[in-house]
VMD Tcl script that builds the backbone (N, CA, C; Angstrom):
set m [mol new atoms 255]
animate dup $m
set s [atomselect $m all]
$s set {name element resname resid chain x y z} {
  {N N MET 1 A -26.256 -1.475 -27.825}
  {CA C MET 1 A -24.904 -1.075 -27.462}
  {C C MET 1 A -24.817 -0.898 -25.939}
  {N N ALA 2 A -23.861 -1.563 -25.363}
  {CA C ALA 2 A -23.726 -1.532 -23.905}
  {C C ALA 2 A -23.105 -0.215 -23.445}
  {N N GLU 3 A -23.562 0.232 -22.291}
  {CA C GLU 3 A -22.990 1.461 -21.739}
  {C C GLU 3 A -21.617 1.185 -21.164}
  {N N ARG 4 A -20.743 2.134 -21.328}
  {CA C ARG 4 A -19.391 1.995 -20.790}
  {C C ARG 4 A -19.387 2.422 -19.332}
  {N N ARG 5 A -18.668 1.669 -18.534}
  {CA C ARG 5 A -18.556 2.019 -17.122}
  {C C ARG 5 A -17.572 3.164 -16.958}
  {N N LYS 6 A -17.886 4.047 -16.053}
  {CA C LYS 6 A -17.002 5.174 -15.803}
  {C C LYS 6 A -16.349 4.988 -14.444}
  {N N PHE 7 A -15.042 4.870 -14.459}
  {CA C PHE 7 A -14.274 4.718 -13.236}
  {C C PHE 7 A -13.520 6.007 -12.956}
  {N N ALA 8 A -13.230 6.225 -11.705}
  {CA C ALA 8 A -12.442 7.398 -11.334}
  {C C ALA 8 A -11.011 7.208 -11.833}
  {N N LYS 9 A -10.431 8.255 -12.364}
  {CA C LYS 9 A -9.067 8.172 -12.874}
  {C C LYS 9 A -8.101 7.991 -11.716}
  {N N LYS 10 A -7.191 7.043 -11.882}
  {CA C LYS 10 A -6.215 6.777 -10.835}
  {C C LYS 10 A -5.113 7.826 -10.898}
  {N N TYR 11 A -4.651 8.229 -9.758}
  {CA C TYR 11 A -3.590 9.232 -9.692}
  {C C TYR 11 A -2.591 8.817 -8.633}
  {N N CYS 12 A -1.414 9.369 -8.722}
  {CA C CYS 12 A -0.356 9.051 -7.773}
  {C C CYS 12 A -0.570 9.871 -6.503}
  {N N LYS 13 A -0.810 9.186 -5.408}
  {CA C LYS 13 A -1.065 9.867 -4.137}
  {C C LYS 13 A 0.182 10.551 -3.606}
  {N N TYR 14 A 1.345 9.972 -3.912}
  {CA C TYR 14 A 2.605 10.524 -3.404}
  {C C TYR 14 A 2.972 11.826 -4.118}
  {N N SER 15 A 2.733 11.901 -5.425}
  {CA C SER 15 A 3.013 13.153 -6.125}
  {C C SER 15 A 1.966 14.211 -5.784}
  {N N ALA 16 A 0.754 13.786 -5.460}
  {CA C ALA 16 A -0.276 14.737 -5.033}
  {C C ALA 16 A 0.070 15.337 -3.672}
  {N N MET 17 A 0.726 14.547 -2.805}
  {CA C MET 17 A 1.156 15.038 -1.499}
  {C C MET 17 A 2.476 15.801 -1.584}
  {N N LYS 18 A 3.075 15.823 -2.769}
  {CA C LYS 18 A 4.348 16.513 -3.034}
  {C C LYS 18 A 5.467 16.006 -2.118}
  {N N ILE 19 A 5.626 14.687 -2.116}
  {CA C ILE 19 A 6.668 14.043 -1.320}
  {C C ILE 19 A 7.884 13.832 -2.215}
  {N N ASP 20 A 9.057 14.231 -1.714}
  {CA C ASP 20 A 10.282 14.063 -2.491}
  {C C ASP 20 A 10.845 12.657 -2.364}
  {N N PHE 21 A 10.876 12.138 -1.137}
  {CA C PHE 21 A 11.492 10.846 -0.886}
  {C C PHE 21 A 10.647 10.076 0.115}
  {N N ILE 22 A 10.443 8.803 -0.125}
  {CA C ILE 22 A 9.660 7.964 0.777}
  {C C ILE 22 A 10.628 7.250 1.708}
  {N N ASP 23 A 10.501 7.531 3.002}
  {CA C ASP 23 A 11.415 6.986 3.990}
  {C C ASP 23 A 10.817 5.729 4.612}
  {N N TYR 24 A 11.646 4.762 4.921}
  {CA C TYR 24 A 11.162 3.500 5.478}
  {C C TYR 24 A 10.665 3.663 6.917}
  {N N LYS 25 A 11.048 4.734 7.597}
  {CA C LYS 25 A 10.640 4.939 8.984}
  {C C LYS 25 A 9.219 5.491 9.105}
  {N N ASN 26 A 8.686 6.033 8.029}
  {CA C ASN 26 A 7.337 6.593 8.036}
  {C C ASN 26 A 6.336 5.494 7.651}
  {N N THR 27 A 5.919 4.687 8.633}
  {CA C THR 27 A 5.067 3.536 8.339}
  {C C THR 27 A 3.642 3.942 7.962}
  {N N ASP 28 A 3.184 5.087 8.438}
  {CA C ASP 28 A 1.841 5.544 8.056}
  {C C ASP 28 A 1.764 5.819 6.558}
  {N N LEU 29 A 2.827 6.351 6.013}
  {CA C LEU 29 A 2.883 6.631 4.583}
  {C C LEU 29 A 2.999 5.345 3.774}
  {N N LEU 30 A 3.703 4.363 4.307}
  {CA C LEU 30 A 3.885 3.095 3.597}
  {C C LEU 30 A 2.612 2.269 3.567}
  {N N LYS 31 A 1.756 2.430 4.567}
  {CA C LYS 31 A 0.543 1.623 4.639}
  {C C LYS 31 A -0.449 1.958 3.531}
  {N N ILE 32 A -0.246 3.066 2.838}
  {CA C ILE 32 A -1.093 3.405 1.692}
  {C C ILE 32 A -0.921 2.350 0.605}
  {N N SER 33 A 0.292 1.847 0.451}
  {CA C SER 33 A 0.600 0.909 -0.625}
  {C C SER 33 A 0.626 -0.543 -0.175}
  {N N LEU 34 A 0.158 -0.833 1.024}
  {CA C LEU 34 A 0.093 -2.207 1.508}
  {C C LEU 34 A -1.351 -2.687 1.521}
  {N N SER 35 A -1.552 -3.962 1.181}
  {CA C SER 35 A -2.885 -4.537 1.267}
  {C C SER 35 A -3.182 -4.892 2.713}
  {N N GLU 36 A -4.390 -5.377 2.975}
  {CA C GLU 36 A -4.759 -5.736 4.341}
  {C C GLU 36 A -3.974 -6.934 4.851}
  {N N ARG 37 A -3.406 -7.715 3.938}
  {CA C ARG 37 A -2.582 -8.860 4.324}
  {C C ARG 37 A -1.103 -8.513 4.381}
  {N N GLY 38 A -0.741 -7.277 4.069}
  {CA C GLY 38 A 0.646 -6.848 4.162}
  {C C GLY 38 A 1.428 -6.972 2.879}
  {N N LYS 39 A 0.752 -7.219 1.773}
  {CA C LYS 39 A 1.437 -7.323 0.485}
  {C C LYS 39 A 1.558 -5.949 -0.162}
  {N N ILE 40 A 2.577 -5.784 -0.986}
  {CA C ILE 40 A 2.765 -4.527 -1.705}
  {C C ILE 40 A 1.786 -4.485 -2.865}
  {N N MET 41 A 0.988 -3.431 -2.909}
  {CA C MET 41 A -0.012 -3.292 -3.966}
  {C C MET 41 A 0.657 -2.907 -5.277}
  {N N PRO 42 A 0.222 -3.468 -6.412}
  {CA C PRO 42 A 0.830 -3.129 -7.695}
  {C C PRO 42 A 0.401 -1.750 -8.197}
  {N N ARG 43 A 1.168 -1.234 -9.129}
  {CA C ARG 43 A 0.903 0.096 -9.681}
  {C C ARG 43 A -0.438 0.180 -10.376}
  {N N ARG 44 A -0.826 -0.878 -11.037}
  {CA C ARG 44 A -2.077 -0.835 -11.805}
  {C C ARG 44 A -3.296 -0.711 -10.907}
  {N N LEU 45 A -3.177 -1.100 -9.639}
  {CA C LEU 45 A -4.290 -0.957 -8.704}
  {C C LEU 45 A -4.255 0.360 -7.942}
  {N N THR 46 A -3.064 0.826 -7.589}
  {CA C THR 46 A -2.971 2.037 -6.779}
  {C C THR 46 A -2.854 3.310 -7.611}
  {N N GLY 47 A -2.339 3.205 -8.827}
  {CA C GLY 47 A -2.156 4.389 -9.653}
  {C C GLY 47 A -0.868 5.136 -9.351}
  {N N THR 48 A 0.013 4.530 -8.573}
  {CA C THR 48 A 1.277 5.161 -8.211}
  {C C THR 48 A 2.195 5.234 -9.421}
  {N N SER 49 A 2.913 6.339 -9.554}
  {CA C SER 49 A 3.843 6.479 -10.679}
  {C C SER 49 A 5.041 5.558 -10.486}
  {N N LYS 50 A 5.768 5.312 -11.559}
  {CA C LYS 50 A 6.889 4.373 -11.537}
  {C C LYS 50 A 7.970 4.812 -10.558}
  {N N LYS 51 A 8.250 6.089 -10.541}
  {CA C LYS 51 A 9.281 6.631 -9.658}
  {C C LYS 51 A 8.955 6.351 -8.190}
  {N N TYR 52 A 7.732 6.634 -7.791}
  {CA C TYR 52 A 7.334 6.445 -6.403}
  {C C TYR 52 A 7.105 4.977 -6.059}
  {N N GLN 53 A 6.662 4.176 -7.034}
  {CA C GLN 53 A 6.467 2.759 -6.778}
  {C C GLN 53 A 7.793 2.080 -6.446}
  {N N GLU 54 A 8.857 2.460 -7.140}
  {CA C GLU 54 A 10.177 1.904 -6.847}
  {C C GLU 54 A 10.643 2.321 -5.455}
  {N N GLN 55 A 10.393 3.571 -5.083}
  {CA C GLN 55 A 10.751 4.040 -3.741}
  {C C GLN 55 A 9.934 3.332 -2.672}
  {N N VAL 56 A 8.654 3.118 -2.949}
  {CA C VAL 56 A 7.777 2.440 -1.998}
  {C C VAL 56 A 8.243 1.008 -1.783}
  {N N GLU 57 A 8.558 0.306 -2.855}
  {CA C GLU 57 A 8.995 -1.080 -2.733}
  {C C GLU 57 A 10.273 -1.179 -1.907}
  {N N LYS 58 A 11.216 -0.302 -2.192}
  {CA C LYS 58 A 12.476 -0.321 -1.461}
  {C C LYS 58 A 12.249 0.027 0.016}
  {N N ALA 59 A 11.398 1.013 0.281}
  {CA C ALA 59 A 11.140 1.434 1.659}
  {C C ALA 59 A 10.402 0.350 2.444}
  {N N ILE 60 A 9.443 -0.334 1.814}
  {CA C ILE 60 A 8.706 -1.393 2.503}
  {C C ILE 60 A 9.627 -2.563 2.817}
  {N N LYS 61 A 10.491 -2.909 1.874}
  {CA C LYS 61 A 11.425 -4.011 2.110}
  {C C LYS 61 A 12.406 -3.671 3.228}
  {N N ARG 62 A 12.845 -2.428 3.290}
  {CA C ARG 62 A 13.730 -2.006 4.381}
  {C C ARG 62 A 12.988 -1.997 5.712}
  {N N ALA 63 A 11.740 -1.534 5.697}
  {CA C ALA 63 A 10.953 -1.494 6.935}
  {C C ALA 63 A 10.652 -2.897 7.437}
  {N N ARG 64 A 10.439 -3.837 6.533}
  {CA C ARG 64 A 10.246 -5.223 6.941}
  {C C ARG 64 A 11.511 -5.780 7.571}
  {N N HIS 65 A 12.642 -5.460 6.967}
  {CA C HIS 65 A 13.917 -5.945 7.499}
  {C C HIS 65 A 14.193 -5.370 8.882}
  {N N MET 66 A 13.792 -4.130 9.118}
  {CA C MET 66 A 13.993 -3.486 10.419}
  {C C MET 66 A 12.848 -3.794 11.395}
  {N N ALA 67 A 11.908 -4.638 10.998}
  {CA C ALA 67 A 10.760 -5.071 11.807}
  {C C ALA 67 A 9.808 -3.928 12.141}
  {N N LEU 68 A 9.698 -2.948 11.271}
  {CA C LEU 68 A 8.711 -1.878 11.448}
  {C C LEU 68 A 7.380 -2.261 10.808}
  {N N VAL 69 A 7.452 -3.083 9.759}
  {CA C VAL 69 A 6.275 -3.570 9.048}
  {C C VAL 69 A 6.377 -5.093 9.027}
  {N N PRO 70 A 5.294 -5.823 9.345}
  {CA C PRO 70 A 5.393 -7.284 9.358}
  {C C PRO 70 A 5.469 -7.879 7.951}
  {N N TYR 71 A 6.145 -9.011 7.857}
  {CA C TYR 71 A 6.176 -9.747 6.597}
  {C C TYR 71 A 4.823 -10.393 6.329}
  {N N ILE 72 A 4.250 -10.977 7.373}
  {CA C ILE 72 A 2.992 -11.709 7.258}
  {C C ILE 72 A 2.030 -11.172 8.309}
  {N N VAL 73 A 0.766 -10.981 7.897}
  {CA C VAL 73 A -0.269 -10.554 8.828}
  {C C VAL 73 A -1.149 -11.760 9.105}
  {N N ASP 74 A -1.367 -12.055 10.379}
  {CA C ASP 74 A -2.182 -13.200 10.762}
  {C C ASP 74 A -3.651 -12.825 10.646}
  {N N THR 75 A -4.303 -13.275 9.580}
  {CA C THR 75 A -5.712 -12.933 9.368}
  {C C THR 75 A -6.631 -13.780 10.226}
  {N N GLN 76 A -6.141 -14.853 10.803}
  {CA C GLN 76 A -6.964 -15.702 11.665}
  {C C GLN 76 A -7.429 -14.932 12.896}
  {N N ASN 77 A -6.531 -14.156 13.507}
  {CA C ASN 77 A -6.898 -13.376 14.690}
  {C C ASN 77 A -7.860 -12.254 14.336}
  {N N ILE 78 A -7.726 -11.701 13.156}
  {CA C ILE 78 A -8.612 -10.611 12.736}
  {C C ILE 78 A -10.031 -11.121 12.563}
  {N N THR 79 A -10.197 -12.291 11.906}
  {CA C THR 79 A -11.539 -12.822 11.671}
  {C C THR 79 A -12.154 -13.387 12.937}
  {N N ASP 80 A -11.335 -13.947 13.854}
  {CA C ASP 80 A -11.873 -14.478 15.102}
  {C C ASP 80 A -12.509 -13.377 15.943}
  {N N SER 81 A -11.841 -12.238 16.039}
  {CA C SER 81 A -12.368 -11.155 16.868}
  {C C SER 81 A -13.651 -10.571 16.253}
  {N N ALA 82 A -13.769 -10.630 14.937}
  {CA C ALA 82 A -14.968 -10.102 14.291}
  {C C ALA 82 A -16.174 -10.991 14.567}
  {N N TYR 83 A -15.947 -12.319 14.668}
  {CA C TYR 83 A -17.065 -13.237 14.880}
  {C C TYR 83 A -17.275 -13.586 16.345}
  {N N ALA 84 A -16.427 -13.089 17.228}
  {CA C ALA 84 A -16.512 -13.452 18.644}
  {C C ALA 84 A -17.672 -12.762 19.356}
  {N N LYS 85 A -18.252 -11.771 18.764}
  {CA C LYS 85 A -19.319 -10.997 19.425}
  {C C LYS 85 A -20.583 -11.768 19.608}
}
mol reanalyze $m
mol bondsrecalc $m
mol representation Tube
mol addrep $m
C-alpha cells in the first residue's frame, strides 16, 4: 500500500489578512495572485476563496487597463540577465 502524500492545506491569504475590498491601486497585494509571467493564478492553485478571487480578477484587469500591472512580462530579458554573468 502506497503512502499518501501530505500537502499543506491551502487557505485564502486575503481572508487571513482580513481585507474587506481589494483595490486595483494596491499592486503589492495584487502580485500575490499573479504568476511570474503576469497571468492570474487560478483558485485551485492559490487557495483563494471565490469572493476574493472575483475581486482579484476585477482589480487586476482594472490595473492592467490603467497600466499599473503589465499585460505581458518579457521573460527574455529576465533570462538574459541571469545568464550574462
